N, C-alpha and C positions, 0 to 999 in steps of 0.2 A: 504494499499500499505505500502510495506517494503523497507527500504533504508539501502543498508549496507554503511558504511562511514569509510575511513582508510586515513593515512596519514603516510609518512616517512619511507618508506619501506627500502630505502637505500641499495640496492641488495639485500634484503630477501623477496624474492616473496611467498615462500612457506607458511607462515602463513595466507596470503591472500586466497590462493586456498583453505586452510583448512577452513577458515570461509564460505568462499562462499559454500561450499558442506555442511556445518552445518548450513546454512541458506539458504536451496533451496528456501524458499519462498520469499526470498527478490528479487525485478524486477529490483531493479536501484542501481548502484553503484557509489560512489562518492570518488574520489581519491583527496586529498590537497596538493599533491606536495610532492616532494622529493622522487623520484625513477621512474621516466618515463619510462624507460625500464620494468622495474617490472609492473607496469600499464599496458604497451603496451602486455605484455606477458598474461596479466590476462585477459584485451579483446578479444585477439585471443582464449583463451581456454574456455571462457564463453561466446560464441555468442550469446546467448540467452537473457543476460542480456543489460540493456541499461545502458551505462557508461558515466562519466564525470569526466574531470580532469583540473586541473590548474597546472601551474608552479610553482615548489619551487624555493629556491633560490641556492638550488644544481644541480637544472636541465636546465643546460646551453644551451644543443642542442636539444630543442624541441619546438614545436610551441603552445603549449598550452598557452590558455591566462593567464593573472596573476588574472584576477578577471571573473567569470562567474556567471548568474543569470540563475535559472532555475523555472519554474513553473510546480509543479505537483501537482493532486488532490486541486487545489484552494490554492496552500501555495505556495509563494514566496521563494526560499531558494538562498542564496548570499553564496558563495565559494569561498576561497582565501586561500593561504597557510599560510598568516599572517604576514611576514617578512616587507613587504611595510608597516603595519598597526602596527609596532613595539611591537607586542603582547608579548614579552619576557619583556617589561617594564610595562605591563597592559594592559587592555582591552579598555581605554577609545576610543580610536583612532577605533578599530574595531565595538564596539557597536554604534558609532555614525554614521560610514559607514551604517551600519544594519540598522539603524532607517530613516538617508536619502532615501537609497532604499526600504523602506518600507518593508523590510524583515519581513517575520515570522520565517525562522529559519536562522541561520548563522554558516556555517561551516569552520574551519581551523585548521591547523597544526603548525609546526614550533618549538612549546617548547619541545616536545616529552612527554607532560605531558596529559593525559585524564582529561579533565572539562566538566561537563555538567552542565548549569545553564541557568535559565532564566532572563532576563530583560523586566518587564511588560509583554509585549504578546509575545516577542520575545526570541526562543530557542536558545543559543549559546551553540557550542560544538566544542570540539576537542577531535577526537578520540583515541589521542596516537599516540605511534609510533608502527606501526605493525611489523615495521623491528626489532626493539630492543627489545620492550617489549610484543608482541604479542596481541597489543591493538587495539580495535575498537569498534564502535557503531553501533545497530541497532536502527533505528528510523520506528516508524510505526505511519503511518497519515493514521486515520480512515474517509475514505472518506462519510461516511454519517453524522457523526457529527462534523469533522472539527479538532478533537483530536488530539496531536501530544504526542506520548511518544517515549521516549530514553531510552535506555538501555545499559550500557557500559560493554564490555568484556574484560578480562575474569572476572573481581571481582563483580561490581557492589554494593560496599560495601554500598553505601547511598541507594540504590533504583532507582527505574525508576525515572526520571523528566517528570511532564506532565503538558502540554501546553492545555488548553481548550478555 
């Protein structure tokens, strides 16, 4: 199962459309906030995809939740924008939240910087800013083995992060 993860479109929806077309095999789209209208346009255009979104600190007029958990392919995914967890000052609060929720994958945005790492058995992923830097992440959950692989785009300079 392939998941596309975006954040921080900030009025520039076109790079999201290009990424969805590029990764047609992705069945689920996660949006980590800051670009509510952009995400809604994406959802309308790609109605064959299952879409999830949380509210960012710049999403004043939307009803998306601040925090969301979804279970797919046996993996619990926790998504937030990250401002409430003060991610610009470090990942301690976010990581503690992920562990308390027993998440396998934690998705966040807010910093406009890509980051994909692992904390014991938990994947922690910030896809970067799709609106400013054309950055996003593709996550593959192997439904037969439970293996999680995350690849950052456009560069993936450090190679994939794999959790087994």
